[in-house]
N, CA and C atoms as a LAMMPS dump frame, in Angstrom:
ITEM: TIMESTEP
0
ITEM: NUMBER OF ATOMS
492
ITEM: BOX BOUNDS ff ff ff
-5.0000000000000000e+02 5.0000000000000000e+02
-5.0000000000000000e+02 5.0000000000000000e+02
-5.0000000000000000e+02 5.0000000000000000e+02
ITEM: ATOMS id mol type element x y z
1 1 1 N -4.807 8.702 13.812
2 1 2 C -4.487 9.455 12.604
3 1 3 C -4.3 8.478 11.448
4 2 1 N -4.968 8.734 10.342
5 2 2 C -4.875 7.864 9.169
6 2 3 C -3.61 8.177 8.39
7 3 1 N -3.043 7.14 7.791
8 3 2 C -1.933 7.348 6.876
9 3 3 C -2.491 7.912 5.579
10 4 1 N -1.831 8.941 5.072
11 4 2 C -2.301 9.64 3.877
12 4 3 C -1.572 9.109 2.644
13 5 1 N -2.346 8.841 1.59
14 5 2 C -1.79 8.353 0.333
15 5 3 C -2.168 9.328 -0.779
16 6 1 N -1.176 9.716 -1.575
17 6 2 C -1.436 10.501 -2.779
18 6 3 C -1.571 9.517 -3.936
19 7 1 N -2.735 9.505 -4.563
20 7 2 C -3.019 8.646 -5.706
21 7 3 C -2.977 9.504 -6.965
22 8 1 N -2.034 9.205 -7.844
23 8 2 C -1.904 9.945 -9.101
24 8 3 C -2.325 8.995 -10.222
25 9 1 N -3.552 9.169 -10.687
26 9 2 C -4.144 8.278 -11.692
27 9 3 C -5.116 9.077 -12.536
28 10 1 N -4.971 9.003 -13.87
29 10 2 C -5.829 9.777 -14.763
30 10 3 C -7.084 9.037 -15.208
31 11 1 N -7.102 7.718 -15.127
32 11 2 C -8.287 6.962 -15.518
33 11 3 C -9.298 7.002 -14.369
34 12 1 N -10.446 7.591 -14.624
35 12 2 C -11.448 7.841 -13.58
36 12 3 C -11.911 6.559 -12.902
37 13 1 N -12.254 5.541 -13.696
38 13 2 C -12.739 4.289 -13.104
39 13 3 C -11.687 3.633 -12.216
40 14 1 N -10.461 3.582 -12.698
41 14 2 C -9.374 2.984 -11.926
42 14 3 C -9.126 3.779 -10.652
43 15 1 N -9.111 5.105 -10.771
44 15 2 C -8.874 5.955 -9.604
45 15 3 C -9.973 5.776 -8.559
46 16 1 N -11.221 5.736 -8.999
47 16 2 C -12.334 5.565 -8.054
48 16 3 C -12.264 4.213 -7.354
49 17 1 N -11.931 3.166 -8.104
50 17 2 C -11.814 1.838 -7.517
51 17 3 C -10.683 1.8 -6.481
52 18 1 N -9.52 2.32 -6.851
53 18 2 C -8.381 2.323 -5.934
54 18 3 C -8.67 3.146 -4.687
55 19 1 N -9.277 4.293 -4.884
56 19 2 C -9.606 5.154 -3.749
57 19 3 C -10.556 4.432 -2.796
58 20 1 N -11.555 3.772 -3.348
59 20 2 C -12.519 3.032 -2.537
60 20 3 C -11.836 1.906 -1.749
61 21 1 N -10.98 1.141 -2.416
62 21 2 C -10.273 0.031 -1.766
63 21 3 C -9.38 0.558 -0.641
64 22 1 N -8.64 1.607 -0.915
65 22 2 C -7.715 2.162 0.082
66 22 3 C -8.457 2.771 1.274
67 23 1 N -9.53 3.484 1.013
68 23 2 C -10.303 4.067 2.105
69 23 3 C -10.96 2.982 2.962
70 24 1 N -11.388 1.913 2.333
71 24 2 C -11.972 0.792 3.079
72 24 3 C -10.933 0.163 4.01
73 25 1 N -9.665 0.245 3.624
74 25 2 C -8.577 -0.292 4.45
75 25 3 C -8.108 0.708 5.503
76 26 1 N -8.73 1.88 5.547
77 26 2 C -8.417 2.849 6.597
78 26 3 C -7.45 3.957 6.218
79 27 1 N -7.118 4.075 4.939
80 27 2 C -6.211 5.124 4.502
81 27 3 C -6.984 6.369 4.091
82 28 1 N -6.354 7.51 4.224
83 28 2 C -6.887 8.764 3.718
84 28 3 C -6.261 8.978 2.334
85 29 1 N -7.091 9.221 1.313
86 29 2 C -6.585 9.295 -0.061
87 29 3 C -6.797 10.691 -0.637
88 30 1 N -5.714 11.246 -1.17
89 30 2 C -5.762 12.493 -1.926
90 30 3 C -5.52 12.095 -3.373
91 31 1 N -6.318 12.619 -4.28
92 31 2 C -6.217 12.188 -5.669
93 31 3 C -5.78 13.326 -6.577
94 32 1 N -4.829 13.025 -7.451
95 32 2 C -4.433 13.945 -8.509
96 32 3 C -4.806 13.28 -9.826
97 33 1 N -5.518 14.018 -10.689
98 33 2 C -6.045 13.428 -11.925
99 33 3 C -5.092 13.522 -13.107
100 34 1 N -4 14.256 -12.953
101 34 2 C -3.001 14.336 -14.015
102 34 3 C -1.662 14.768 -13.43
103 35 1 N -0.64 14.743 -14.255
104 35 2 C 0.697 15.073 -13.787
105 35 3 C 0.858 16.506 -13.33
106 36 1 N 0.167 17.416 -13.974
107 36 2 C 0.264 18.827 -13.592
108 36 3 C -0.306 19.053 -12.197
109 37 1 N -1.463 18.451 -11.917
110 37 2 C -2.075 18.577 -10.601
111 37 3 C -1.177 17.932 -9.533
112 38 1 N -0.58 16.801 -9.841
113 38 2 C 0.324 16.141 -8.896
114 38 3 C 1.555 17.005 -8.621
115 39 1 N 2.111 17.605 -9.671
116 39 2 C 3.282 18.473 -9.495
117 39 3 C 2.947 19.651 -8.587
118 40 1 N 1.758 20.222 -8.748
119 40 2 C 1.32 21.322 -7.887
120 40 3 C 1.233 20.864 -6.43
121 41 1 N 0.682 19.661 -6.208
122 41 2 C 0.594 19.133 -4.843
123 41 3 C 1.977 18.925 -4.232
124 42 1 N 2.908 18.432 -5.022
125 42 2 C 4.276 18.221 -4.529
126 42 3 C 4.896 19.558 -4.119
127 43 1 N 4.631 20.602 -4.888
128 43 2 C 5.216 21.912 -4.61
129 43 3 C 4.53 22.664 -3.475
130 44 1 N 3.28 22.31 -3.148
131 44 2 C 2.522 23.141 -2.206
132 44 3 C 2.051 22.445 -0.928
133 45 1 N 2.212 21.138 -0.816
134 45 2 C 1.708 20.438 0.367
135 45 3 C 2.807 19.625 1.047
136 46 1 N 2.506 19.205 2.265
137 46 2 C 3.405 18.316 2.987
138 46 3 C 3.342 16.923 2.353
139 47 1 N 4.422 16.171 2.418
140 47 2 C 4.409 14.845 1.8
141 47 3 C 3.453 13.887 2.509
142 48 1 N 2.821 13.012 1.741
143 48 2 C 1.958 11.989 2.334
144 48 3 C 2.813 10.837 2.863
145 49 1 N 2.164 9.826 3.396
146 49 2 C 2.888 8.636 3.852
147 49 3 C 3.358 7.798 2.673
148 50 1 N 2.654 7.923 1.533
149 50 2 C 2.937 7.098 0.362
150 50 3 C 2.369 7.759 -0.888
151 51 1 N 3.026 7.526 -2.03
152 51 2 C 2.518 7.975 -3.327
153 51 3 C 2.273 6.74 -4.189
154 52 1 N 1.068 6.649 -4.761
155 52 2 C 0.755 5.646 -5.785
156 52 3 C 0.763 6.391 -7.106
157 53 1 N 1.63 6.007 -8.008
158 53 2 C 1.89 6.8 -9.2
159 53 3 C 1.74 5.992 -10.482
160 54 1 N 0.818 6.431 -11.326
161 54 2 C 0.7 5.868 -12.675
162 54 3 C 1.791 6.51 -13.521
163 55 1 N 2.337 5.789 -14.485
164 55 2 C 3.394 6.348 -15.322
165 55 3 C 2.863 7.129 -16.512
166 56 1 N 1.739 6.696 -17.064
167 56 2 C 1.197 7.347 -18.258
168 56 3 C 0.14 8.355 -17.813
169 57 1 N 0.541 9.627 -17.823
170 57 2 C -0.326 10.714 -17.355
171 57 3 C -0.295 11.866 -18.347
172 58 1 N -1.388 12.628 -18.42
173 58 2 C -1.362 13.833 -19.256
174 58 3 C -0.535 14.949 -18.606
175 59 1 N 0.011 15.805 -19.422
176 59 2 C 0.749 17.019 -19.072
177 59 3 C 2.147 16.752 -18.534
178 60 1 N 2.265 15.999 -17.439
179 60 2 C 3.571 15.661 -16.872
180 60 3 C 3.559 14.149 -16.661
181 61 1 N 4.538 13.459 -17.227
182 61 2 C 4.545 11.991 -17.139
183 61 3 C 4.864 11.523 -15.717
184 62 1 N 4.495 10.285 -15.447
185 62 2 C 4.809 9.696 -14.152
186 62 3 C 6.309 9.597 -13.925
187 63 1 N 7.062 9.344 -14.979
188 63 2 C 8.524 9.271 -14.856
189 63 3 C 9.109 10.613 -14.426
190 64 1 N 8.59 11.699 -15.015
191 64 2 C 9.046 13.032 -14.627
192 64 3 C 8.665 13.329 -13.178
193 65 1 N 7.45 12.948 -12.787
194 65 2 C 7.018 13.161 -11.401
195 65 3 C 7.881 12.373 -10.424
196 66 1 N 8.217 11.162 -10.796
197 66 2 C 9.06 10.33 -9.948
198 66 3 C 10.393 11.027 -9.691
199 67 1 N 11.011 11.541 -10.733
200 67 2 C 12.284 12.262 -10.586
201 67 3 C 12.11 13.546 -9.78
202 68 1 N 11.002 14.259 -10.022
203 68 2 C 10.719 15.49 -9.281
204 68 3 C 10.584 15.212 -7.785
205 69 1 N 9.851 14.167 -7.443
206 69 2 C 9.654 13.816 -6.035
207 69 3 C 10.983 13.422 -5.391
208 70 1 N 11.787 12.653 -6.09
209 70 2 C 13.07 12.213 -5.536
210 70 3 C 14.061 13.355 -5.346
211 71 1 N 13.864 14.466 -6.06
212 71 2 C 14.759 15.611 -5.904
213 71 3 C 14.17 16.706 -5.023
214 72 1 N 12.939 16.553 -4.591
215 72 2 C 12.287 17.542 -3.717
216 72 3 C 12.756 17.308 -2.28
217 73 1 N 13.251 18.346 -1.604
218 73 2 C 13.814 18.137 -0.258
219 73 3 C 12.828 17.557 0.769
220 74 1 N 11.56 17.942 0.688
221 74 2 C 10.589 17.445 1.663
222 74 3 C 10.014 16.083 1.281
223 75 1 N 9.986 15.762 0.016
224 75 2 C 9.329 14.549 -0.473
225 75 3 C 10.294 13.423 -0.828
226 76 1 N 11.596 13.691 -0.831
227 76 2 C 12.557 12.743 -1.392
228 76 3 C 12.554 11.352 -0.753
229 77 1 N 12.141 11.237 0.492
230 77 2 C 12.138 9.924 1.144
231 77 3 C 10.747 9.297 1.216
232 78 1 N 9.778 9.902 0.582
233 78 2 C 8.42 9.364 0.553
234 78 3 C 8.391 8.1 -0.308
235 79 1 N 7.875 7 0.222
236 79 2 C 7.792 5.786 -0.6
237 79 3 C 6.868 6 -1.801
238 80 1 N 7.266 5.464 -2.937
239 80 2 C 6.486 5.6 -4.167
240 80 3 C 6.275 4.214 -4.769
241 81 1 N 5.009 3.865 -4.941
242 81 2 C 4.68 2.629 -5.652
243 81 3 C 4.185 3.026 -7.03
244 82 1 N 4.913 2.589 -8.049
245 82 2 C 4.471 2.83 -9.413
246 82 3 C 3.406 1.791 -9.727
247 83 1 N 2.284 2.28 -10.21
248 83 2 C 1.15 1.43 -10.554
249 83 3 C 0.901 1.625 -12.044
250 84 1 N 1.197 0.592 -12.828
251 84 2 C 1.134 0.762 -14.271
252 84 3 C 0.599 -0.491 -14.962
253 85 1 N 0.036 -0.298 -16.134
254 85 2 C -0.407 -1.433 -16.951
255 85 3 C 0.78 -2.077 -17.668
256 86 1 N 1.9 -1.374 -17.704
257 86 2 C 3.096 -1.836 -18.399
258 86 3 C 3.833 -2.881 -17.566
259 87 1 N 4.009 -4.068 -18.141
260 87 2 C 4.738 -5.119 -17.437
261 87 3 C 6.049 -5.465 -18.148
262 88 1 N 6.515 -4.551 -18.99
263 88 2 C 7.763 -4.746 -19.736
264 88 3 C 8.937 -4.577 -18.771
265 89 1 N 9.75 -5.607 -18.614
266 89 2 C 10.821 -5.637 -17.612
267 89 3 C 11.771 -4.428 -17.67
268 90 1 N 12.245 -3.985 -18.836
269 90 2 C 13.121 -2.806 -18.849
270 90 3 C 12.44 -1.538 -18.302
271 91 1 N 11.129 -1.392 -18.551
272 91 2 C 10.408 -0.23 -18.023
273 91 3 C 10.277 -0.309 -16.508
274 92 1 N 10.051 -1.509 -16.005
275 92 2 C 9.981 -1.705 -14.552
276 92 3 C 11.32 -1.356 -13.928
277 93 1 N 12.401 -1.857 -14.516
278 93 2 C 13.738 -1.59 -13.98
279 93 3 C 14.078 -0.106 -14.033
280 94 1 N 13.66 0.575 -15.104
281 94 2 C 13.918 2.006 -15.231
282 94 3 C 13.208 2.779 -14.105
283 95 1 N 11.956 2.407 -13.823
284 95 2 C 11.203 3.08 -12.747
285 95 3 C 11.881 2.849 -11.392
286 96 1 N 12.329 1.63 -11.153
287 96 2 C 13.017 1.333 -9.892
288 96 3 C 14.347 2.08 -9.809
289 97 1 N 15.063 2.161 -10.925
290 97 2 C 16.324 2.912 -10.962
291 97 3 C 16.097 4.401 -10.736
292 98 1 N 14.949 4.911 -11.198
293 98 2 C 14.632 6.337 -11.032
294 98 3 C 14.155 6.666 -9.618
295 99 1 N 13.965 5.648 -8.786
296 99 2 C 13.622 5.92 -7.397
297 99 3 C 12.32 5.345 -6.885
298 100 1 N 11.614 4.567 -7.7
299 100 2 C 10.385 3.943 -7.21
300 100 3 C 10.735 2.928 -6.12
301 101 1 N 9.921 2.883 -5.09
302 101 2 C 10.128 1.928 -4.006
303 101 3 C 9.658 0.546 -4.43
304 102 1 N 8.571 0.506 -5.213
305 102 2 C 8.011 -0.752 -5.694
306 102 3 C 7.276 -0.493 -7.001
307 103 1 N 6.991 -1.567 -7.717
308 103 2 C 6.294 -1.478 -9.002
309 103 3 C 5.236 -2.573 -9.028
310 104 1 N 3.99 -2.182 -9.229
311 104 2 C 2.888 -3.138 -9.282
312 104 3 C 2.139 -2.932 -10.59
313 105 1 N 1.919 -4.027 -11.313
314 105 2 C 1.128 -3.908 -12.536
315 105 3 C -0.35 -3.949 -12.177
316 106 1 N -1.132 -3.199 -12.908
317 106 2 C -2.571 -3.098 -12.625
318 106 3 C -3.278 -4.44 -12.775
319 107 1 N -2.744 -5.304 -13.62
320 107 2 C -3.38 -6.593 -13.842
321 107 3 C -3.35 -7.483 -12.6
322 108 1 N -2.446 -7.221 -11.694
323 108 2 C -2.312 -8.074 -10.509
324 108 3 C -3.433 -7.858 -9.501
325 109 1 N -4.126 -6.735 -9.597
326 109 2 C -5.285 -6.518 -8.738
327 109 3 C -4.978 -5.824 -7.431
328 110 1 N -6.051 -5.541 -6.701
329 110 2 C -5.932 -4.745 -5.479
330 110 3 C -5.286 -5.501 -4.327
331 111 1 N -5.385 -6.82 -4.304
332 111 2 C -4.792 -7.591 -3.204
333 111 3 C -3.274 -7.422 -3.198
334 112 1 N -2.653 -7.562 -4.359
335 112 2 C -1.197 -7.405 -4.467
336 112 3 C -0.812 -5.96 -4.153
337 113 1 N -1.609 -5.018 -4.627
338 113 2 C -1.331 -3.612 -4.346
339 113 3 C -1.364 -3.348 -2.845
340 114 1 N -2.381 -3.837 -2.161
341 114 2 C -2.479 -3.63 -0.71
342 114 3 C -1.308 -4.27 0.03
343 115 1 N -0.851 -5.414 -0.436
344 115 2 C 0.323 -6.038 0.182
345 115 3 C 1.544 -5.134 0.05
346 116 1 N 1.725 -4.547 -1.129
347 116 2 C 2.855 -3.639 -1.339
348 116 3 C 2.702 -2.359 -0.523
349 117 1 N 1.487 -1.836 -0.443
350 117 2 C 1.242 -0.63 0.356
351 117 3 C 1.647 -0.889 1.797
352 118 1 N 1.214 -2.006 2.349
353 118 2 C 1.549 -2.338 3.743
354 118 3 C 3.047 -2.57 3.911
355 119 1 N 3.673 -3.137 2.892
356 119 2 C 5.104 -3.431 2.976
357 119 3 C 5.958 -2.16 2.993
358 120 1 N 5.597 -1.178 2.175
359 120 2 C 6.445 0.01 2.053
360 120 3 C 6.001 1.174 2.929
361 121 1 N 4.84 1.077 3.559
362 121 2 C 4.347 2.162 4.414
363 121 3 C 5.35 2.389 5.548
364 122 1 N 5.75 3.64 5.786
365 122 2 C 6.791 3.905 6.777
366 122 3 C 6.429 3.476 8.2
367 123 1 N 5.164 3.585 8.586
368 123 2 C 4.747 3.151 9.916
369 123 3 C 3.461 2.37 9.771
370 124 1 N 3.267 1.356 10.597
371 124 2 C 2.031 0.59 10.5
372 124 3 C 0.815 1.454 10.811
373 125 1 N -0.308 1.11 10.214
374 125 2 C -1.541 1.855 10.427
375 125 3 C -1.928 1.835 11.888
376 126 1 N -1.696 0.725 12.575
377 126 2 C -2.115 0.618 13.96
378 126 3 C -1.17 1.321 14.919
379 127 1 N -0.114 1.968 14.442
380 127 2 C 0.818 2.65 15.335
381 127 3 C 0.165 3.82 16.051
382 128 1 N -0.977 4.3 15.545
383 128 2 C -1.671 5.399 16.205
384 128 3 C -2.422 4.925 17.45
385 129 1 N -2.501 3.606 17.672
386 129 2 C -3.162 3.076 18.855
387 129 3 C -2.362 3.42 20.094
388 130 1 N -3.041 3.528 21.208
389 130 2 C -2.362 3.728 22.478
390 130 3 C -1.54 2.479 22.778
391 131 1 N -0.423 2.614 23.493
392 131 2 C 0.423 1.454 23.773
393 131 3 C -0.331 0.304 24.446
394 132 1 N -1.266 0.599 25.354
395 132 2 C -1.983 -0.476 26.033
396 132 3 C -2.886 -1.249 25.066
397 133 1 N -3.391 -0.587 24.006
398 133 2 C -4.204 -1.283 23.016
399 133 3 C -3.347 -2.259 22.216
400 134 1 N -2.117 -1.862 21.909
401 134 2 C -1.214 -2.736 21.183
402 134 3 C -0.895 -3.961 22.038
403 135 1 N -0.655 -3.745 23.326
404 135 2 C -0.36 -4.856 24.226
405 135 3 C -1.539 -5.81 24.282
406 136 1 N -2.76 -5.277 24.374
407 136 2 C -3.944 -6.127 24.406
408 136 3 C -4.037 -6.958 23.138
409 137 1 N -3.718 -6.349 21.999
410 137 2 C -3.757 -7.067 20.728
411 137 3 C -2.756 -8.219 20.753
412 138 1 N -1.523 -7.948 21.245
413 138 2 C -0.499 -8.984 21.307
414 138 3 C -0.906 -10.093 22.276
415 139 1 N -1.504 -9.726 23.403
416 139 2 C -1.937 -10.715 24.384
417 139 3 C -3.013 -11.611 23.801
418 140 1 N -3.964 -11.033 23.089
419 140 2 C -5.025 -11.827 22.469
420 140 3 C -4.443 -12.804 21.459
421 141 1 N -3.456 -12.37 20.699
422 141 2 C -2.818 -13.244 19.72
423 141 3 C -2.097 -14.394 20.429
424 142 1 N -1.403 -14.088 21.517
425 142 2 C -0.689 -15.128 22.263
426 142 3 C -1.668 -16.146 22.835
427 143 1 N -2.791 -15.682 23.345
428 143 2 C -3.798 -16.598 23.884
429 143 3 C -4.351 -17.511 22.796
430 144 1 N -4.615 -16.942 21.626
431 144 2 C -5.122 -17.745 20.521
432 144 3 C -4.117 -18.836 20.142
433 145 1 N -2.846 -18.473 20.105
434 145 2 C -1.813 -19.441 19.751
435 145 3 C -1.753 -20.558 20.789
436 146 1 N -1.843 -20.185 22.074
437 146 2 C -1.792 -21.182 23.133
438 146 3 C -2.966 -22.144 23.031
439 147 1 N -4.145 -21.588 22.75
440 147 2 C -5.337 -22.422 22.648
441 147 3 C -5.235 -23.407 21.49
442 148 1 N -4.686 -22.963 20.383
443 148 2 C -4.641 -23.829 19.208
444 148 3 C -3.438 -24.752 19.208
445 149 1 N -2.432 -24.461 20.028
446 149 2 C -1.236 -25.303 20.003
447 149 3 C -1.343 -26.503 20.937
448 150 1 N -2.302 -26.507 21.844
449 150 2 C -2.452 -27.625 22.774
450 150 3 C -3.023 -28.856 22.09
451 151 1 N -3.062 -29.959 22.84
452 151 2 C -3.622 -31.192 22.276
453 151 3 C -5.116 -31.035 22.104
454 152 1 N -5.618 -31.496 20.985
455 152 2 C -7.047 -31.41 20.696
456 152 3 C -7.701 -32.758 20.944
457 153 1 N -8.923 -32.694 21.406
458 153 2 C -9.71 -33.922 21.549
459 153 3 C -10.136 -34.375 20.173
460 154 1 N -9.968 -35.623 19.854
461 154 2 C -10.417 -36.103 18.545
462 154 3 C -11.925 -35.954 18.411
463 155 1 N -12.357 -35.628 17.22
464 155 2 C -13.789 -35.507 16.955
465 155 3 C -14.396 -36.884 16.774
466 156 1 N -15.719 -36.949 16.724
467 156 2 C -16.478 -38.188 16.652
468 156 3 C -15.875 -39.29 15.819
469 157 1 N -15.742 -39.102 14.511
470 157 2 C -15.257 -40.167 13.638
471 157 3 C -13.787 -40.488 13.909
472 158 1 N -13.017 -39.485 14.351
473 158 2 C -11.607 -39.715 14.655
474 158 3 C -11.467 -40.596 15.905
475 159 1 N -12.358 -40.4 16.902
476 159 2 C -12.312 -41.226 18.117
477 159 3 C -12.568 -42.693 17.778
478 160 1 N -13.533 -42.92 16.921
479 160 2 C -13.867 -44.288 16.547
480 160 3 C -12.708 -44.961 15.829
481 161 1 N -12.003 -44.218 14.954
482 161 2 C -10.882 -44.787 14.217
483 161 3 C -9.759 -45.165 15.177
484 162 1 N -9.485 -44.284 16.143
485 162 2 C -8.407 -44.567 17.092
486 162 3 C -8.757 -45.743 17.998
487 163 1 N -10.047 -45.885 18.36
488 163 2 C -10.462 -46.968 19.251
489 163 3 C -10.373 -48.308 18.543
490 164 1 N -10.534 -48.331 17.238
491 164 2 C -10.534 -49.61 16.497
492 164 3 C -9.185 -50.226 16.348
């Protein structure tokens, strides 16, 4: 089962790029193109695993949506990452005080955003794996560590240096 993300972004190019990046990482993305559409989703659907929320939206602002989500009984504990072009420290602090889990500026790019998504996601994406698959993954990692932690044979030029 994929983790579901609600993306609330009014800029079409930005929304398409984010949706593409998130889907490539294995997430299921639902998109709201403005604050009114997002408010309707909050009132009529089950909460997603995460909300990515732009602050500057038509009809209903991101700040209002943030407060609405935090006061909604079903959505109140849903992690929210505010994604904004605004890097003004008081605005960032206000969003965090209003209940945002994290704040990422758009200028930082998708790599930083994905790091925050993984950090605040309530359960890891791979938690849907069967327990034996998780064990196999851990075993493979342990084997790799063992292989790389042992003594290595010096390579050609290194052998010559040691012999001299």
